[in-house]
N, CA, C and O atoms as a Maestro MAE file, in Angstrom:
{
 s_m_m2io_version
 :::
 2.0.0
}

f_m_ct {
 s_m_title
 :::
 protein
 m_atom[324] {
  # First column is atom index #
  i_m_mmod_type
  r_m_x_coord
  r_m_y_coord
  r_m_z_coord
  i_m_residue_number
  s_m_chain_name
  s_m_pdb_residue_name
  s_m_pdb_atom_name
  i_m_atomic_number
  :::
  1 25 -126.400 102.298 77.060 1 A "MET " " N  " 7
  2 3 -125.011 102.658 77.218 1 A "MET " " CA " 6
  3 2 -124.806 104.146 76.950 1 A "MET " " C  " 6
  4 15 -124.056 104.795 77.680 1 A "MET " " O  " 8
  5 25 -125.448 104.704 75.931 2 A "GLY " " N  " 7
  6 3 -125.297 106.116 75.615 2 A "GLY " " CA " 6
  7 2 -125.852 107.005 76.709 2 A "GLY " " C  " 6
  8 15 -125.278 108.050 77.014 2 A "GLY " " O  " 8
  9 25 -126.977 106.593 77.306 3 A "LEU " " N  " 7
  10 3 -127.572 107.390 78.378 3 A "LEU " " CA " 6
  11 2 -126.726 107.363 79.638 3 A "LEU " " C  " 6
  12 15 -126.738 108.325 80.405 3 A "LEU " " O  " 8
  13 25 -125.997 106.290 79.865 4 A "GLU " " N  " 7
  14 3 -125.128 106.215 81.038 4 A "GLU " " CA " 6
  15 2 -123.999 107.240 80.942 4 A "GLU " " C  " 6
  16 15 -123.613 107.846 81.941 4 A "GLU " " O  " 8
  17 25 -123.483 107.425 79.749 5 A "VAL " " N  " 7
  18 3 -122.420 108.415 79.546 5 A "VAL " " CA " 6
  19 2 -122.961 109.817 79.795 5 A "VAL " " C  " 6
  20 15 -122.313 110.630 80.454 5 A "VAL " " O  " 8
  21 25 -124.151 110.096 79.266 6 A "VAL " " N  " 7
  22 3 -124.770 111.400 79.484 6 A "VAL " " CA " 6
  23 2 -125.029 111.615 80.967 6 A "VAL " " C  " 6
  24 15 -124.814 112.712 81.481 6 A "VAL " " O  " 8
  25 25 -125.488 110.578 81.658 7 A "LYS " " N  " 7
  26 3 -125.755 110.677 83.087 7 A "LYS " " CA " 6
  27 2 -124.473 110.970 83.860 7 A "LYS " " C  " 6
  28 15 -124.489 111.766 84.799 7 A "LYS " " O  " 8
  29 25 -123.372 110.342 83.480 8 A "GLU " " N  " 7
  30 3 -122.096 110.600 84.146 8 A "GLU " " CA " 6
  31 2 -121.623 112.029 83.905 8 A "GLU " " C  " 6
  32 15 -121.111 112.682 84.814 8 A "GLU " " O  " 8
  33 25 -121.796 112.506 82.682 9 A "ILE " " N  " 7
  34 3 -121.381 113.876 82.367 9 A "ILE " " CA " 6
  35 2 -122.207 114.878 83.157 9 A "ILE " " C  " 6
  36 15 -121.660 115.826 83.721 9 A "ILE " " O  " 8
  37 25 -123.510 114.680 83.203 10 A "VAL " " N  " 7
  38 3 -124.384 115.592 83.944 10 A "VAL " " CA " 6
  39 2 -124.062 115.555 85.433 10 A "VAL " " C  " 6
  40 15 -124.042 116.599 86.084 10 A "VAL " " O  " 8
  41 25 -123.812 114.377 85.976 11 A "SER " " N  " 7
  42 3 -123.488 114.289 87.401 11 A "SER " " CA " 6
  43 2 -122.139 114.932 87.705 11 A "SER " " C  " 6
  44 15 -121.966 115.528 88.767 11 A "SER " " O  " 8
  45 25 -121.180 114.818 86.785 12 A "SER " " N  " 7
  46 3 -119.886 115.466 87.022 12 A "SER " " CA " 6
  47 2 -120.015 116.984 86.957 12 A "SER " " C  " 6
  48 15 -119.366 117.695 87.723 12 A "SER " " O  " 8
  49 25 -120.852 117.484 86.043 13 A "LEU " " N  " 7
  50 3 -121.096 118.924 85.996 13 A "LEU " " CA " 6
  51 2 -121.818 119.400 87.248 13 A "LEU " " C  " 6
  52 15 -121.516 120.474 87.769 13 A "LEU " " O  " 8
  53 25 -122.759 118.617 87.729 14 A "ALA " " N  " 7
  54 3 -123.482 118.983 88.944 14 A "ALA " " CA " 6
  55 2 -122.545 118.992 90.143 14 A "ALA " " C  " 6
  56 15 -122.661 119.857 91.010 14 A "ALA " " O  " 8
  57 25 -121.625 118.047 90.202 15 A "SER " " N  " 7
  58 3 -120.690 118.023 91.327 15 A "SER " " CA " 6
  59 2 -119.684 119.160 91.231 15 A "SER " " C  " 6
  60 15 -119.180 119.624 92.254 15 A "SER " " O  " 8
  61 25 -119.383 119.619 90.016 16 A "ALA " " N  " 7
  62 3 -118.469 120.745 89.861 16 A "ALA " " CA " 6
  63 2 -119.083 122.023 90.416 16 A "ALA " " C  " 6
  64 15 -118.373 122.896 90.914 16 A "ALA " " O  " 8
  65 25 -120.407 122.129 90.327 17 A "PHE " " N  " 7
  66 3 -121.096 123.307 90.849 17 A "PHE " " CA " 6
  67 2 -121.801 123.017 92.172 17 A "PHE " " C  " 6
  68 15 -122.780 123.684 92.509 17 A "PHE " " O  " 8
  69 25 -121.322 122.046 92.911 18 A "SER " " N  " 7
  70 3 -121.971 121.704 94.174 18 A "SER " " CA " 6
  71 2 -121.779 122.781 95.232 18 A "SER " " C  " 6
  72 15 -122.563 122.868 96.177 18 A "SER " " O  " 8
  73 25 -120.740 123.604 95.081 19 A "TRP " " N  " 7
  74 3 -120.515 124.674 96.044 19 A "TRP " " CA " 6
  75 2 -121.552 125.782 95.906 19 A "TRP " " C  " 6
  76 15 -121.718 126.588 96.821 19 A "TRP " " O  " 8
  77 25 -122.251 125.832 94.772 20 A "VAL " " N  " 7
  78 3 -123.302 126.820 94.575 20 A "VAL " " CA " 6
  79 2 -124.561 126.292 95.253 20 A "VAL " " C  " 6
  80 15 -125.161 125.311 94.813 20 A "VAL " " O  " 8
  81 25 -124.944 126.964 96.330 21 A "SER " " N  " 7
  82 3 -126.055 126.446 97.118 21 A "SER " " CA " 6
  83 2 -127.399 127.016 96.687 21 A "SER " " C  " 6
  84 15 -128.441 126.464 97.041 21 A "SER " " O  " 8
  85 25 -127.397 128.088 95.945 22 A "SER " " N  " 7
  86 3 -128.678 128.633 95.509 22 A "SER " " CA " 6
  87 2 -128.514 129.322 94.161 22 A "SER " " C  " 6
  88 15 -127.405 129.505 93.657 22 A "SER " " O  " 8
  89 25 -129.626 129.686 93.613 23 A "LEU " " N  " 7
  90 3 -129.631 130.323 92.304 23 A "LEU " " CA " 6
  91 2 -128.994 131.710 92.354 23 A "LEU " " C  " 6
  92 15 -128.390 132.147 91.374 23 A "LEU " " O  " 8
  93 25 -129.120 132.400 93.478 24 A "SER " " N  " 7
  94 3 -128.542 133.740 93.582 24 A "SER " " CA " 6
  95 2 -127.020 133.692 93.490 24 A "SER " " C  " 6
  96 15 -126.410 134.577 92.891 24 A "SER " " O  " 8
  97 25 -126.407 132.674 94.075 25 A "TYR " " N  " 7
  98 3 -124.956 132.536 93.964 25 A "TYR " " CA " 6
  99 2 -124.549 132.256 92.519 25 A "TYR " " C  " 6
  100 15 -123.534 132.769 92.047 25 A "TYR " " O  " 8
  101 25 -125.324 131.461 91.832 26 A "ALA " " N  " 7
  102 3 -125.022 131.171 90.427 26 A "ALA " " CA " 6
  103 2 -125.111 132.445 89.591 26 A "ALA " " C  " 6
  104 15 -124.255 132.689 88.741 26 A "ALA " " O  " 8
  105 25 -126.141 133.256 89.826 27 A "PHE " " N  " 7
  106 3 -126.261 134.519 89.110 27 A "PHE " " CA " 6
  107 2 -125.111 135.461 89.449 27 A "PHE " " C  " 6
  108 15 -124.609 136.170 88.577 27 A "PHE " " O  " 8
  109 25 -124.694 135.468 90.710 28 A "ALA " " N  " 7
  110 3 -123.570 136.312 91.110 28 A "ALA " " CA " 6
  111 2 -122.291 135.889 90.395 28 A "ALA " " C  " 6
  112 15 -121.527 136.739 89.937 28 A "ALA " " O  " 8
  113 25 -122.057 134.600 90.298 29 A "VAL " " N  " 7
  114 3 -120.862 134.102 89.611 29 A "VAL " " CA " 6
  115 2 -120.913 134.455 88.129 29 A "VAL " " C  " 6
  116 15 -119.904 134.865 87.553 29 A "VAL " " O  " 8
  117 25 -122.075 134.300 87.512 30 A "ILE " " N  " 7
  118 3 -122.221 134.650 86.096 30 A "ILE " " CA " 6
  119 2 -122.015 136.151 85.895 30 A "ILE " " C  " 6
  120 15 -121.358 136.563 84.939 30 A "ILE " " O  " 8
  121 25 -122.567 136.963 86.781 31 A "GLY " " N  " 7
  122 3 -122.397 138.418 86.691 31 A "GLY " " CA " 6
  123 2 -120.948 138.837 86.840 31 A "GLY " " C  " 6
  124 15 -120.465 139.697 86.104 31 A "GLY " " O  " 8
  125 25 -120.256 138.233 87.789 32 A "ILE " " N  " 7
  126 3 -118.837 138.542 87.970 32 A "ILE " " CA " 6
  127 2 -118.045 138.120 86.735 32 A "ILE " " C  " 6
  128 15 -117.117 138.816 86.325 32 A "ILE " " O  " 8
  129 25 -118.403 136.999 86.151 33 A "GLY " " N  " 7
  130 3 -117.731 136.559 84.927 33 A "GLY " " CA " 6
  131 2 -117.932 137.529 83.778 33 A "GLY " " C  " 6
  132 15 -117.001 137.809 83.023 33 A "GLY " " O  " 8
  133 25 -119.151 138.045 83.646 34 A "ILE " " N  " 7
  134 3 -119.437 139.016 82.589 34 A "ILE " " CA " 6
  135 2 -118.644 140.299 82.816 34 A "ILE " " C  " 6
  136 15 -118.047 140.838 81.884 34 A "ILE " " O  " 8
  137 25 -118.637 140.789 84.063 35 A "LEU " " N  " 7
  138 3 -117.874 141.998 84.368 35 A "LEU " " CA " 6
  139 2 -116.383 141.796 84.139 35 A "LEU " " C  " 6
  140 15 -115.694 142.701 83.670 35 A "LEU " " O  " 8
  141 25 -115.890 140.619 84.467 36 A "LEU " " N  " 7
  142 3 -114.481 140.308 84.241 36 A "LEU " " CA " 6
  143 2 -114.163 140.288 82.747 36 A "LEU " " C  " 6
  144 15 -113.107 140.767 82.334 36 A "LEU " " O  " 8
  145 25 -115.056 139.743 81.944 37 A "ALA " " N  " 7
  146 3 -114.849 139.722 80.493 37 A "ALA " " CA " 6
  147 2 -114.830 141.137 79.924 37 A "ALA " " C  " 6
  148 15 -114.022 141.441 79.046 37 A "ALA " " O  " 8
  149 25 -115.712 142.002 80.416 38 A "ILE " " N  " 7
  150 3 -115.736 143.394 79.964 38 A "ILE " " CA " 6
  151 2 -114.444 144.097 80.358 38 A "ILE " " C  " 6
  152 15 -113.863 144.828 79.556 38 A "ILE " " O  " 8
  153 25 -113.992 143.878 81.591 39 A "ALA " " N  " 7
  154 3 -112.753 144.507 82.054 39 A "ALA " " CA " 6
  155 2 -111.559 144.043 81.228 39 A "ALA " " C  " 6
  156 15 -110.688 144.847 80.896 39 A "ALA " " O  " 8
  157 25 -111.510 142.768 80.897 40 A "ILE " " N  " 7
  158 3 -110.410 142.249 80.078 40 A "ILE " " CA " 6
  159 2 -110.449 142.874 78.684 40 A "ILE " " C  " 6
  160 15 -109.404 143.186 78.113 40 A "ILE " " O  " 8
  161 25 -111.639 143.057 78.143 41 A "GLY " " N  " 7
  162 3 -111.772 143.699 76.833 41 A "GLY " " CA " 6
  163 2 -111.275 145.133 76.846 41 A "GLY " " C  " 6
  164 15 -110.530 145.546 75.956 41 A "GLY " " O  " 8
  165 25 -111.691 145.903 77.866 42 A "TYR " " N  " 7
  166 3 -111.221 147.279 77.976 42 A "TYR " " CA " 6
  167 2 -109.713 147.333 78.191 42 A "TYR " " C  " 6
  168 15 -109.042 148.210 77.646 42 A "TYR " " O  " 8
  169 25 -109.178 146.412 78.971 43 A "LEU " " N  " 7
  170 3 -107.736 146.368 79.206 43 A "LEU " " CA " 6
  171 2 -106.986 146.088 77.908 43 A "LEU " " C  " 6
  172 15 -105.951 146.700 77.647 43 A "LEU " " O  " 8
  173 25 -107.493 145.181 77.107 44 A "ALA " " N  " 7
  174 3 -106.843 144.865 75.830 44 A "ALA " " CA " 6
  175 2 -106.851 146.077 74.902 44 A "ALA " " C  " 6
  176 15 -105.845 146.376 74.259 44 A "ALA " " O  " 8
  177 25 -107.975 146.769 74.832 45 A "VAL " " N  " 7
  178 3 -108.057 147.966 73.988 45 A "VAL " " CA " 6
  179 2 -107.098 149.038 74.497 45 A "VAL " " C  " 6
  180 15 -106.431 149.700 73.701 45 A "VAL " " O  " 8
  181 25 -107.025 149.212 75.805 46 A "GLY " " N  " 7
  182 3 -106.118 150.198 76.384 46 A "GLY " " CA " 6
  183 2 -104.662 149.880 76.112 46 A "GLY " " C  " 6
  184 15 -103.873 150.778 75.819 46 A "GLY " " O  " 8
  185 25 -104.299 148.613 76.206 47 A "VAL " " N  " 7
  186 3 -102.913 148.215 75.935 47 A "VAL " " CA " 6
  187 2 -102.558 148.480 74.476 47 A "VAL " " C  " 6
  188 15 -101.469 148.973 74.181 47 A "VAL " " O  " 8
  189 25 -103.465 148.157 73.567 48 A "VAL " " N  " 7
  190 3 -103.208 148.401 72.142 48 A "VAL " " CA " 6
  191 2 -103.055 149.893 71.877 48 A "VAL " " C  " 6
  192 15 -102.149 150.306 71.153 48 A "VAL " " O  " 8
  193 25 -103.938 150.707 72.461 49 A "LYS " " N  " 7
  194 3 -103.842 152.154 72.260 49 A "LYS " " CA " 6
  195 2 -102.557 152.711 72.854 49 A "LYS " " C  " 6
  196 15 -101.947 153.614 72.281 49 A "LYS " " O  " 8
  197 25 -102.137 152.173 74.012 50 A "PHE " " N  " 7
  198 3 -100.899 152.639 74.632 50 A "PHE " " CA " 6
  199 2 -99.700 152.320 73.747 50 A "PHE " " C  " 6
  200 15 -98.831 153.170 73.556 50 A "PHE " " O  " 8
  201 25 -99.641 151.101 73.204 51 A "PHE " " N  " 7
  202 3 -98.516 150.738 72.350 51 A "PHE " " CA " 6
  203 2 -98.507 151.553 71.056 51 A "PHE " " C  " 6
  204 15 -97.442 151.906 70.550 51 A "PHE " " O  " 8
  205 25 -99.679 151.846 70.527 52 A "ARG " " N  " 7
  206 3 -99.734 152.705 69.340 52 A "ARG " " CA " 6
  207 2 -99.241 154.103 69.679 52 A "ARG " " C  " 6
  208 15 -98.555 154.732 68.872 52 A "ARG " " O  " 8
  209 25 -99.587 154.598 70.871 53 A "PHE " " N  " 7
  210 3 -99.136 155.913 71.316 53 A "PHE " " CA " 6
  211 2 -97.620 155.940 71.476 53 A "PHE " " C  " 6
  212 15 -96.966 156.896 71.060 53 A "PHE " " O  " 8
  213 25 -97.064 154.894 72.076 54 A "VAL " " N  " 7
  214 3 -95.618 154.833 72.296 54 A "VAL " " CA " 6
  215 2 -94.880 154.741 70.965 54 A "VAL " " C  " 6
  216 15 -93.823 155.351 70.800 54 A "VAL " " O  " 8
  217 25 -95.420 153.995 70.026 55 A "MET " " N  " 7
  218 3 -94.748 153.839 68.735 55 A "MET " " CA " 6
  219 2 -94.699 155.150 67.942 55 A "MET " " C  " 6
  220 15 -93.812 155.333 67.108 55 A "MET " " O  " 8
  221 25 -95.634 156.052 68.194 56 A "HIS " " N  " 7
  222 3 -95.655 157.322 67.466 56 A "HIS " " CA " 6
  223 2 -94.953 158.446 68.221 56 A "HIS " " C  " 6
  224 15 -95.002 159.599 67.792 56 A "HIS " " O  " 8
  225 25 -94.302 158.130 69.333 57 A "MET " " N  " 7
  226 3 -93.588 159.147 70.105 57 A "MET " " CA " 6
  227 2 -92.269 159.504 69.436 57 A "MET " " C  " 6
  228 15 -91.660 158.696 68.734 57 A "MET " " O  " 8
  229 25 -91.851 160.737 69.675 58 A "LYS " " N  " 7
  230 3 -90.511 161.136 69.263 58 A "LYS " " CA " 6
  231 2 -89.530 160.605 70.301 58 A "LYS " " C  " 6
  232 15 -89.927 160.214 71.399 58 A "LYS " " O  " 8
  233 25 -88.256 160.593 69.950 59 A "VAL " " N  " 7
  234 3 -87.237 160.033 70.843 59 A "VAL " " CA " 6
  235 2 -87.191 160.810 72.156 59 A "VAL " " C  " 6
  236 15 -87.099 160.204 73.223 59 A "VAL " " O  " 8
  237 25 -87.254 162.136 72.096 60 A "LYS " " N  " 7
  238 3 -87.197 162.958 73.306 60 A "LYS " " CA " 6
  239 2 -88.395 162.659 74.217 60 A "LYS " " C  " 6
  240 15 -88.240 162.569 75.435 60 A "LYS " " O  " 8
  241 25 -89.566 162.510 73.638 61 A "GLN " " N  " 7
  242 3 -90.756 162.192 74.434 61 A "GLN " " CA " 6
  243 2 -90.622 160.817 75.081 61 A "GLN " " C  " 6
  244 15 -90.998 160.633 76.239 61 A "GLN " " O  " 8
  245 25 -90.088 159.859 74.337 62 A "PHE " " N  " 7
  246 3 -89.918 158.510 74.868 62 A "PHE " " CA " 6
  247 2 -88.925 158.503 76.022 62 A "PHE " " C  " 6
  248 15 -89.170 157.860 77.043 62 A "PHE " " O  " 8
  249 25 -87.803 159.214 75.875 63 A "ILE " " N  " 7
  250 3 -86.800 159.274 76.946 63 A "ILE " " CA " 6
  251 2 -87.389 159.960 78.174 63 A "ILE " " C  " 6
  252 15 -87.133 159.531 79.299 63 A "ILE " " O  " 8
  253 25 -88.165 161.008 77.978 64 A "THR " " N  " 7
  254 3 -88.819 161.687 79.104 64 A "THR " " CA " 6
  255 2 -89.791 160.750 79.811 64 A "THR " " C  " 6
  256 15 -89.831 160.706 81.041 64 A "THR " " O  " 8
  257 25 -90.567 160.008 79.043 65 A "MET " " N  " 7
  258 3 -91.513 159.064 79.646 65 A "MET " " CA " 6
  259 2 -90.778 157.984 80.432 65 A "MET " " C  " 6
  260 15 -91.196 157.639 81.537 65 A "MET " " O  " 8
  261 25 -89.696 157.447 79.883 66 A "MET " " N  " 7
  262 3 -88.928 156.408 80.582 66 A "MET " " CA " 6
  263 2 -88.285 156.959 81.848 66 A "MET " " C  " 6
  264 15 -88.220 156.263 82.861 66 A "MET " " O  " 8
  265 25 -87.806 158.210 81.803 67 A "THR " " N  " 7
  266 3 -87.219 158.837 82.987 67 A "THR " " CA " 6
  267 2 -88.269 158.999 84.076 67 A "THR " " C  " 6
  268 15 -88.015 158.678 85.237 67 A "THR " " O  " 8
  269 25 -89.438 159.490 83.713 68 A "LEU " " N  " 7
  270 3 -90.514 159.652 84.696 68 A "LEU " " CA " 6
  271 2 -90.969 158.308 85.256 68 A "LEU " " C  " 6
  272 15 -91.262 158.197 86.446 68 A "LEU " " O  " 8
  273 25 -91.027 157.299 84.410 69 A "LEU " " N  " 7
  274 3 -91.396 155.966 84.876 69 A "LEU " " CA " 6
  275 2 -90.356 155.426 85.849 69 A "LEU " " C  " 6
  276 15 -90.710 154.819 86.860 69 A "LEU " " O  " 8
  277 25 -89.079 155.641 85.552 70 A "GLY " " N  " 7
  278 3 -88.013 155.207 86.455 70 A "GLY " " CA " 6
  279 2 -88.094 155.901 87.804 70 A "GLY " " C  " 6
  280 15 -87.959 155.258 88.845 70 A "GLY " " O  " 8
  281 25 -88.314 157.214 87.791 71 A "VAL " " N  " 7
  282 3 -88.447 157.967 89.043 71 A "VAL " " CA " 6
  283 2 -89.663 157.484 89.823 71 A "VAL " " C  " 6
  284 15 -89.597 157.333 91.043 71 A "VAL " " O  " 8
  285 25 -90.759 157.244 89.138 72 A "LEU " " N  " 7
  286 3 -91.970 156.753 89.795 72 A "LEU " " CA " 6
  287 2 -91.734 155.399 90.456 72 A "LEU " " C  " 6
  288 15 -92.162 155.178 91.589 72 A "LEU " " O  " 8
  289 25 -91.061 154.498 89.759 73 A "LEU " " N  " 7
  290 3 -90.785 153.176 90.333 73 A "LEU " " CA " 6
  291 2 -89.846 153.267 91.529 73 A "LEU " " C  " 6
  292 15 -90.003 152.518 92.493 73 A "LEU " " O  " 8
  293 25 -88.871 154.175 91.482 74 A "ILE " " N  " 7
  294 3 -87.978 154.368 92.631 74 A "ILE " " CA " 6
  295 2 -88.764 154.903 93.817 74 A "ILE " " C  " 6
  296 15 -88.562 154.450 94.944 74 A "ILE " " O  " 8
  297 25 -89.658 155.861 93.584 75 A "LEU " " N  " 7
  298 3 -90.481 156.400 94.675 75 A "LEU " " CA " 6
  299 2 -91.393 155.330 95.269 75 A "LEU " " C  " 6
  300 15 -91.573 155.275 96.485 75 A "LEU " " O  " 8
  301 25 -91.957 154.496 94.436 76 A "ILE " " N  " 7
  302 3 -92.807 153.406 94.936 76 A "ILE " " CA " 6
  303 2 -91.977 152.438 95.764 76 A "ILE " " C  " 6
  304 15 -92.433 151.955 96.801 76 A "ILE " " O  " 8
  305 25 -90.749 152.149 95.308 77 A "ALA " " N  " 7
  306 3 -89.878 151.241 96.057 77 A "ALA " " CA " 6
  307 2 -89.491 151.826 97.406 77 A "ALA " " C  " 6
  308 15 -89.299 151.081 98.368 77 A "ALA " " O  " 8
  309 25 -89.375 153.139 97.494 78 A "ILE " " N  " 7
  310 3 -89.049 153.782 98.770 78 A "ILE " " CA " 6
  311 2 -90.250 153.751 99.706 78 A "ILE " " C  " 6
  312 15 -90.089 153.538 100.908 78 A "ILE " " O  " 8
  313 25 -91.437 153.958 99.178 79 A "VAL " " N  " 7
  314 3 -92.649 154.049 99.998 79 A "VAL " " CA " 6
  315 2 -93.113 152.683 100.494 79 A "VAL " " C  " 6
  316 15 -93.618 152.586 101.613 79 A "VAL " " O  " 8
  317 25 -92.960 151.632 99.704 80 A "ILE " " N  " 7
  318 3 -93.514 150.317 100.048 80 A "ILE " " CA " 6
  319 2 -92.976 149.751 101.363 80 A "ILE " " C  " 6
  320 15 -93.780 149.334 102.196 80 A "ILE " " O  " 8
  321 25 -91.664 149.715 101.596 81 A "PRO " " N  " 7
  322 3 -91.224 149.100 102.867 81 A "PRO " " CA " 6
  323 2 -91.657 149.937 104.015 81 A "PRO " " C  " 6
  324 15 -91.386 149.594 105.166 81 A "PRO " " O  " 8
  :::
 }
 m_bond[323] {
  # First column is bond index #
  i_m_from
  i_m_to
  i_m_order
  :::
  1 1 2 1
  2 2 3 1
  3 3 4 2
  4 3 5 1
  5 5 6 1
  6 6 7 1
  7 7 8 2
  8 7 9 1
  9 9 10 1
  10 10 11 1
  11 11 12 2
  12 11 13 1
  13 13 14 1
  14 14 15 1
  15 15 16 2
  16 15 17 1
  17 17 18 1
  18 18 19 1
  19 19 20 2
  20 19 21 1
  21 21 22 1
  22 22 23 1
  23 23 24 2
  24 23 25 1
  25 25 26 1
  26 26 27 1
  27 27 28 2
  28 27 29 1
  29 29 30 1
  30 30 31 1
  31 31 32 2
  32 31 33 1
  33 33 34 1
  34 34 35 1
  35 35 36 2
  36 35 37 1
  37 37 38 1
  38 38 39 1
  39 39 40 2
  40 39 41 1
  41 41 42 1
  42 42 43 1
  43 43 44 2
  44 43 45 1
  45 45 46 1
  46 46 47 1
  47 47 48 2
  48 47 49 1
  49 49 50 1
  50 50 51 1
  51 51 52 2
  52 51 53 1
  53 53 54 1
  54 54 55 1
  55 55 56 2
  56 55 57 1
  57 57 58 1
  58 58 59 1
  59 59 60 2
  60 59 61 1
  61 61 62 1
  62 62 63 1
  63 63 64 2
  64 63 65 1
  65 65 66 1
  66 66 67 1
  67 67 68 2
  68 67 69 1
  69 69 70 1
  70 70 71 1
  71 71 72 2
  72 71 73 1
  73 73 74 1
  74 74 75 1
  75 75 76 2
  76 75 77 1
  77 77 78 1
  78 78 79 1
  79 79 80 2
  80 79 81 1
  81 81 82 1
  82 82 83 1
  83 83 84 2
  84 83 85 1
  85 85 86 1
  86 86 87 1
  87 87 88 2
  88 87 89 1
  89 89 90 1
  90 90 91 1
  91 91 92 2
  92 91 93 1
  93 93 94 1
  94 94 95 1
  95 95 96 2
  96 95 97 1
  97 97 98 1
  98 98 99 1
  99 99 100 2
  100 99 101 1
  101 101 102 1
  102 102 103 1
  103 103 104 2
  104 103 105 1
  105 105 106 1
  106 106 107 1
  107 107 108 2
  108 107 109 1
  109 109 110 1
  110 110 111 1
  111 111 112 2
  112 111 113 1
  113 113 114 1
  114 114 115 1
  115 115 116 2
  116 115 117 1
  117 117 118 1
  118 118 119 1
  119 119 120 2
  120 119 121 1
  121 121 122 1
  122 122 123 1
  123 123 124 2
  124 123 125 1
  125 125 126 1
  126 126 127 1
  127 127 128 2
  128 127 129 1
  129 129 130 1
  130 130 131 1
  131 131 132 2
  132 131 133 1
  133 133 134 1
  134 134 135 1
  135 135 136 2
  136 135 137 1
  137 137 138 1
  138 138 139 1
  139 139 140 2
  140 139 141 1
  141 141 142 1
  142 142 143 1
  143 143 144 2
  144 143 145 1
  145 145 146 1
  146 146 147 1
  147 147 148 2
  148 147 149 1
  149 149 150 1
  150 150 151 1
  151 151 152 2
  152 151 153 1
  153 153 154 1
  154 154 155 1
  155 155 156 2
  156 155 157 1
  157 157 158 1
  158 158 159 1
  159 159 160 2
  160 159 161 1
  161 161 162 1
  162 162 163 1
  163 163 164 2
  164 163 165 1
  165 165 166 1
  166 166 167 1
  167 167 168 2
  168 167 169 1
  169 169 170 1
  170 170 171 1
  171 171 172 2
  172 171 173 1
  173 173 174 1
  174 174 175 1
  175 175 176 2
  176 175 177 1
  177 177 178 1
  178 178 179 1
  179 179 180 2
  180 179 181 1
  181 181 182 1
  182 182 183 1
  183 183 184 2
  184 183 185 1
  185 185 186 1
  186 186 187 1
  187 187 188 2
  188 187 189 1
  189 189 190 1
  190 190 191 1
  191 191 192 2
  192 191 193 1
  193 193 194 1
  194 194 195 1
  195 195 196 2
  196 195 197 1
  197 197 198 1
  198 198 199 1
  199 199 200 2
  200 199 201 1
  201 201 202 1
  202 202 203 1
  203 203 204 2
  204 203 205 1
  205 205 206 1
  206 206 207 1
  207 207 208 2
  208 207 209 1
  209 209 210 1
  210 210 211 1
  211 211 212 2
  212 211 213 1
  213 213 214 1
  214 214 215 1
  215 215 216 2
  216 215 217 1
  217 217 218 1
  218 218 219 1
  219 219 220 2
  220 219 221 1
  221 221 222 1
  222 222 223 1
  223 223 224 2
  224 223 225 1
  225 225 226 1
  226 226 227 1
  227 227 228 2
  228 227 229 1
  229 229 230 1
  230 230 231 1
  231 231 232 2
  232 231 233 1
  233 233 234 1
  234 234 235 1
  235 235 236 2
  236 235 237 1
  237 237 238 1
  238 238 239 1
  239 239 240 2
  240 239 241 1
  241 241 242 1
  242 242 243 1
  243 243 244 2
  244 243 245 1
  245 245 246 1
  246 246 247 1
  247 247 248 2
  248 247 249 1
  249 249 250 1
  250 250 251 1
  251 251 252 2
  252 251 253 1
  253 253 254 1
  254 254 255 1
  255 255 256 2
  256 255 257 1
  257 257 258 1
  258 258 259 1
  259 259 260 2
  260 259 261 1
  261 261 262 1
  262 262 263 1
  263 263 264 2
  264 263 265 1
  265 265 266 1
  266 266 267 1
  267 267 268 2
  268 267 269 1
  269 269 270 1
  270 270 271 1
  271 271 272 2
  272 271 273 1
  273 273 274 1
  274 274 275 1
  275 275 276 2
  276 275 277 1
  277 277 278 1
  278 278 279 1
  279 279 280 2
  280 279 281 1
  281 281 282 1
  282 282 283 1
  283 283 284 2
  284 283 285 1
  285 285 286 1
  286 286 287 1
  287 287 288 2
  288 287 289 1
  289 289 290 1
  290 290 291 1
  291 291 292 2
  292 291 293 1
  293 293 294 1
  294 294 295 1
  295 295 296 2
  296 295 297 1
  297 297 298 1
  298 298 299 1
  299 299 300 2
  300 299 301 1
  301 301 302 1
  302 302 303 1
  303 303 304 2
  304 303 305 1
  305 305 306 1
  306 306 307 1
  307 307 308 2
  308 307 309 1
  309 309 310 1
  310 310 311 1
  311 311 312 2
  312 311 313 1
  313 313 314 1
  314 314 315 1
  315 315 316 2
  316 315 317 1
  317 317 318 1
  318 318 319 1
  319 319 320 2
  320 319 321 1
  321 321 322 1
  322 322 323 1
  323 323 324 2
  :::
 }
}
């Protein structure tokens, strides 16, 4: 009975990866996953550093940044259509 459960689990895992037809595709998927994890890590560090930078801004610097961001978003909205 215990081996039947293991067999079902292994077969379900094998069917989940049935779209992978060769070992090279499996390595490609693993590589993309690793690169994605690295990118997410760098993004998290960048977001934290950005928020720390914003928190230490003076009011005039913050208003200038928000004004430039607003102008940039308006320009993007004009260019997109």
